[in-house]
N, C-alpha and C positions, 0 to 999 in steps of 0.2 A: 292531784290533774299529776299521774305518770306518764315518761315519755309513752307507750306502748296508749296508753291513750287516744294523747298528744296524735299522735305519729297515724292512729286508727281515724282522730277525730277528722283529719285535715284527709288524710284518702277518701272517705267515706261518706264528708261533709260535703260537695264540693256547692257553692253557692249559686256560678252559674246550672247545676241537675237537676238542685232543689227548685233553685223560681222557674223552671224547663218544667219540672213533671206535677210542680202548683199550678199553673197556670194554660200553658198551652195542653196537658191532658184531660179525658172526657172521663175513662174506661173506670177504677181502682177497679182491682177484688181483695175485698178484708176476710183470709183468711183468721176463722177464729171469731171472726161475728155470726155472733148471735143472740137476739131477743133478749135481751140486758141493760133496761139504761142505765144502770151503773157498773158499766162494765167501760173500760177506756176504748177497746174498739167499735162502740156500739159512738161514742160520744164523737170520738174523731171523724167516723163514717158520715155519724149528722150534719155535724160539721159541713164535711166535704162536696156533703151533700148540697144545705143552703147555698152550699158559693157552681152550683150548676153542677157536678159530677154525679156519671152515673156508679151508682153506688152498683157490689155484689159480694153478699154474703156465704160465702164458703165455707159451711159448716158442715160433720155431720149430718145434723138432726136436715140438713137440705131446707132448714125452716125460712119463710116471708120473713125480712127481717126491714124498717124502713118503709115500705111499701112496696121493696125490691126480691123477684124471687130466690130464693137459696139455694146454694150446691149442695153436691156432698164431698168432690170435690174441683181442685183446676179442671183438670181434665173437662169433668160435661157441662164446660162454658162452652155456650156455640157462638158463640163472637170471641173479636181479639179484644185486647184486657191489656189498656196498655200502662197497666203500677199493679203490677201486687205490695198489698202492705199484711205483714207475716204482724199478726201479734198473738200469737203462742211462745209458752216459755221457749227460750235460748234456746234450750237443747230439741226439739221441732221443725229450728228453722233452717237451719238443714235441706232438709226436706221439704220441704215449702215453698225455695226458692230452686232446689234444684227443681218441684213441676214446673214454675211457674221457668227457666229455662226452656221442660221440655215443646210447654202447650205457645212458647213464643212471647211471651207478656215481655214490651217495653220495658218493666223496669220491675225493680223491690225497692221498696222501704220496709227495713227494720226498729219499730218504732223505738222512745229512749231504751237502754239495757237489754235491749231483745240486740246479740250481737254475736257474729259469729260469720270470725272473721276469715275463714277459709272457704264458708257460704259463699261472702261477701264476696269473692276474688273468679269463688266460680261461676256464677253470675255476673265478672265486670271482664271473662276469659268468651262470657258466650257471645258479649256483646251486649248484655245490658245497661240500665242505668243505675247504681246501685249506692242507695243513701243509708245511714246505717248509724243507729241511737241518736234519732233525730226528732223530734213530734214533729205532726202537720199542723198543728193548730199554732204552736210555737210560728213555726216555722214562716205561717203564713202572715204570721203578723208583721214580723221581718220582713218580708222582702214580699210583701206587696207592691 
């Protein structure tokens, strides 16, 4: 692990924030969630849904996933979102983070290997909680 990665991991992987997001939030929008059980976003959304979270699929197709109505963009969701989980390639993460900021989401969660430090800093500066390069399922197992 390089020094840069270790620093990033420390800054955007605060255990108290992770625990709060996993245990005290209710509504998670999953950017990139489509009706494909083979994709990581689907597996993670299904796991959180099984633990009582409301899952909101956000994908250009706006399809229903896991029984939940989908939306093409975060801006189309007509109610508050606690956490925006961004399951897109890292090069698209910044745009999704900016949309999360614009829609007054409470937090952004960038999963493993979705790393965009400038976007994470923008979200942090806007008052959002930020978790980056962490897997919700792994963290759930570690932080019950």
